[in-house]
C-alpha positions as CSV (number, residue, x, y, z in Angstrom):
1,M,31.1,-22.8,-13.3
2,S,31.6,-23.9,-9.7
3,V,28.6,-24.7,-7.5
4,S,29.4,-21.7,-5.3
5,N,29.0,-19.3,-8.3
6,I,25.6,-20.6,-9.3
7,V,22.9,-17.9,-8.8
8,T,19.8,-19.1,-7.1
9,P,16.6,-17.9,-8.8
10,V,14.3,-15.8,-6.7
11,R,11.7,-17.7,-4.7
12,I,9.1,-15.4,-3.3
13,Y,7.2,-16.3,-0.1
14,L,4.0,-14.3,-0.4
15,I,2.4,-14.0,3.1
16,R,-1.0,-12.5,3.9
17,H,-1.2,-10.8,7.2
18,G,-3.0,-12.5,10.2
19,E,-6.7,-12.1,11.1
20,T,-8.1,-8.6,11.9
21,E,-11.6,-7.8,13.1
22,W,-12.4,-6.3,9.7
23,A,-11.1,-9.3,7.8
24,M,-13.2,-11.6,10.1
25,N,-16.3,-9.5,9.3
26,R,-15.4,-9.5,5.5
27,R,-15.1,-5.7,5.5
28,L,-12.9,-4.2,2.7
29,T,-9.8,-3.0,4.5
30,G,-7.4,-0.8,2.5
31,H,-5.8,2.2,4.1
32,T,-7.6,1.8,7.5
33,D,-4.8,0.8,9.8
34,V,-6.4,-2.0,11.9
35,A,-4.4,-4.2,14.2
36,L,-4.4,-8.0,14.4
37,T,-6.9,-9.8,16.6
38,A,-5.5,-12.1,19.4
39,N,-6.2,-15.0,16.9
40,G,-4.3,-13.0,14.2
41,E,-1.3,-12.7,16.5
42,S,-1.4,-16.4,17.1
43,E,-1.5,-17.0,13.4
44,A,1.5,-14.8,12.9
45,L,3.5,-16.7,15.5
46,E,2.7,-19.9,13.7
47,I,4.1,-18.4,10.5
48,A,7.4,-18.0,12.4
49,Q,7.4,-21.7,13.1
50,R,6.6,-22.6,9.5
51,L,9.4,-20.3,8.1
52,V,12.0,-20.9,10.8
53,A,14.3,-23.1,8.6
54,I,14.2,-20.8,5.5
55,P,17.1,-18.3,5.0
56,F,15.8,-15.1,3.5
57,T,17.9,-12.7,1.5
58,H,15.3,-9.9,1.6
59,V,12.1,-9.2,3.6
60,F,9.6,-6.6,2.5
61,T,6.4,-5.6,4.1
62,S,3.4,-3.4,3.4
63,P,3.4,-0.2,5.4
64,R,0.0,-1.2,7.0
65,Q,0.1,-2.1,10.7
66,R,-1.5,-5.5,10.2
67,A,1.3,-6.6,7.8
68,R,4.1,-5.1,9.8
69,Q,2.8,-6.7,13.0
70,T,2.6,-10.1,11.2
71,C,6.1,-9.7,9.9
72,R,7.4,-8.8,13.4
73,L,5.6,-11.8,15.1
74,A,6.9,-14.0,12.3
75,K,10.4,-13.1,13.6
76,L,11.4,-11.3,10.4
77,G,10.9,-7.8,11.5
78,K,14.7,-7.1,11.9
79,L,15.2,-7.8,8.2
80,A,12.2,-6.0,6.9
81,E,12.0,-3.0,4.6
82,I,8.8,-1.1,4.1
83,E,7.6,-1.4,0.6
84,P,4.6,1.0,-0.3
85,D,3.7,-1.0,-3.4
86,L,2.7,-4.0,-1.2
87,A,-0.2,-2.0,0.4
88,E,-3.7,-3.3,-0.1
89,W,-6.0,-2.0,-2.8
90,D,-7.3,1.5,-2.2
91,Y,-11.0,0.9,-1.9
92,G,-12.0,4.6,-1.9
93,D,-15.7,4.9,-1.2
94,Y,-16.0,1.2,-0.5
95,E,-13.6,1.3,2.4
96,G,-15.1,-0.6,5.3
97,K,-18.0,-2.0,3.3
98,R,-18.6,-5.7,2.6
99,S,-18.5,-7.0,-1.0
100,V,-21.9,-8.8,-0.5
101,D,-23.5,-5.5,0.5
102,I,-22.0,-3.6,-2.5
103,R,-23.4,-6.3,-4.8
104,R,-26.9,-5.8,-3.4
105,Q,-26.8,-2.4,-5.0
106,M,-24.5,-3.3,-8.0
107,P,-25.0,-7.0,-8.7
108,D,-22.4,-7.1,-11.5
109,W,-19.6,-5.3,-9.5
110,N,-16.3,-7.0,-9.7
111,L,-13.3,-5.5,-7.9
112,Y,-10.7,-6.7,-10.3
113,Q,-12.7,-5.5,-13.3
114,D,-14.3,-2.3,-12.0
115,G,-12.2,-1.0,-9.2
116,C,-13.7,1.3,-6.6
117,P,-15.1,4.9,-6.9
118,Q,-12.6,7.4,-5.5
119,G,-10.2,4.5,-5.1
120,E,-7.7,2.6,-7.3
121,T,-8.6,1.5,-10.7
122,P,-7.6,-2.0,-12.0
123,E,-5.1,-0.3,-14.3
124,Q,-3.4,1.4,-11.3
125,V,-3.2,-1.9,-9.4
126,V,-1.7,-3.7,-12.4
127,E,0.9,-0.9,-12.7
128,R,1.8,-1.2,-9.1
129,A,2.0,-5.1,-9.2
130,D,4.1,-5.1,-12.4
131,R,6.4,-2.5,-10.9
132,Q,6.9,-4.7,-7.8
133,I,7.5,-7.8,-9.9
134,A,10.1,-6.0,-12.0
135,R,12.0,-5.2,-8.8
136,L,11.6,-8.7,-7.4
137,R,13.0,-10.3,-10.5
138,T,16.3,-8.5,-9.8
139,H,16.7,-10.4,-6.5
140,H,17.9,-14.0,-5.9
141,G,17.2,-16.6,-3.2
142,N,14.3,-16.5,-0.8
143,V,12.4,-13.3,-0.5
144,A,9.5,-12.8,2.0
145,L,6.6,-10.4,1.2
146,F,4.1,-9.5,3.8
147,S,1.0,-8.1,2.1
148,H,-2.8,-8.4,1.8
149,G,-5.6,-10.4,0.3
150,H,-6.6,-8.6,-2.9
151,F,-3.2,-7.2,-3.7
152,G,-1.6,-10.5,-3.0
153,S,-3.9,-12.2,-5.5
154,A,-3.2,-9.5,-8.0
155,L,0.5,-9.8,-7.6
156,A,0.3,-13.6,-8.1
157,V,-1.6,-13.5,-11.4
158,R,0.6,-10.8,-12.8
159,W,3.6,-12.9,-11.8
160,I,2.5,-15.6,-14.2
161,G,1.3,-13.2,-16.9
162,L,-2.5,-13.5,-16.4
163,P,-4.9,-10.6,-16.7
164,L,-5.9,-9.0,-13.4
165,T,-9.5,-10.4,-13.7
166,A,-8.0,-13.9,-13.1
167,A,-7.2,-12.9,-9.5
168,A,-10.8,-13.6,-8.5
169,H,-9.9,-17.3,-8.8
170,F,-6.9,-17.0,-6.4
171,P,-8.3,-16.0,-3.0
172,L,-6.0,-15.8,0.0
173,A,-6.8,-16.8,3.6
174,T,-5.3,-14.8,6.5
175,A,-1.8,-15.9,7.5
176,S,-1.5,-18.0,4.3
177,I,1.8,-18.7,2.6
178,S,2.2,-18.9,-1.2
179,I,5.3,-19.3,-3.3
180,L,6.1,-17.6,-6.6
181,T,9.1,-18.7,-8.5
182,F,10.3,-20.1,-11.8
183,N,10.0,-23.6,-13.3
184,P,13.3,-25.3,-12.5
185,H,13.2,-27.1,-15.9
186,Y,12.3,-24.0,-17.8
187,P,13.9,-21.1,-15.9
188,E,12.2,-18.4,-18.0
189,V,8.7,-19.6,-17.1
190,P,7.3,-18.0,-13.9
191,V,5.1,-20.3,-11.8
192,I,3.0,-20.5,-8.6
193,A,4.8,-23.3,-6.8
194,L,2.5,-23.2,-3.8
195,W,-0.8,-21.4,-3.1
196,N,-2.6,-20.4,0.0
197,A,-1.1,-22.9,2.5
198,V,-2.5,-22.3,5.9
199,S,-1.7,-23.5,9.4
200,P,-2.7,-27.0,10.5
201,R,-5.1,-25.5,13.0
202,Q,-7.1,-23.6,10.4
203,V,-10.1,-25.1,8.7
204,N,-9.5,-28.0,6.3
205,P,-5.7,-27.5,6.2
206,P,-3.2,-29.2,3.9
207,A,-1.0,-31.8,5.5
208,T,2.2,-29.8,4.8
209,L,3.2,-26.8,2.9
210,A,4.2,-29.0,-0.1
211,D,0.7,-30.6,-0.1
212,A,-1.2,-27.4,0.2
213,A,-4.3,-26.9,-2.0
214,L,-6.5,-23.9,-2.4
215,Q,-8.3,-22.9,0.7
216,L,-11.3,-20.5,0.5
């Protein structure tokens, strides 16, 4: 096989949207269509600088304004397709509430285990994540996804075959970049090659994308 005929395995750049007022205040933001703050816009512009040298074969974004705005400011809007399955968890009755306040009334509540009343169940989120993964595995090369904190974590753990409850251990900062791909030595093994890499101006940043460690 010639080099030109070699198919490049998919390499997914999972990007959480920039800061919003609700994210800054730790409010659960599902279907509420909030915009980026001025700082969130700056974060999105920095994403453009971090991704400028990467050629993308496909770009997909959540239908929510904050994700679409991040995608546009990251200079990938012209390539973007709206993907409903990248939307954030539907929090139902918990929309706009803070997790810390919910736990004051329900100390054992865990989103990834219990879901939300009148919102999505964990089983529904797993179905949505697995459906998205099945589609992504039909692609090749670099694919950008603009999504959200909780759903992004869910997508990542399902990518590597872990139960949804493991997503609690994979938080995502705003405007973070993560990479989901396959082990180059064992192409059938899905891996998280990079997790939660943030801009150098954010708190306790990694030196480079390659050196990025988990940021809370």
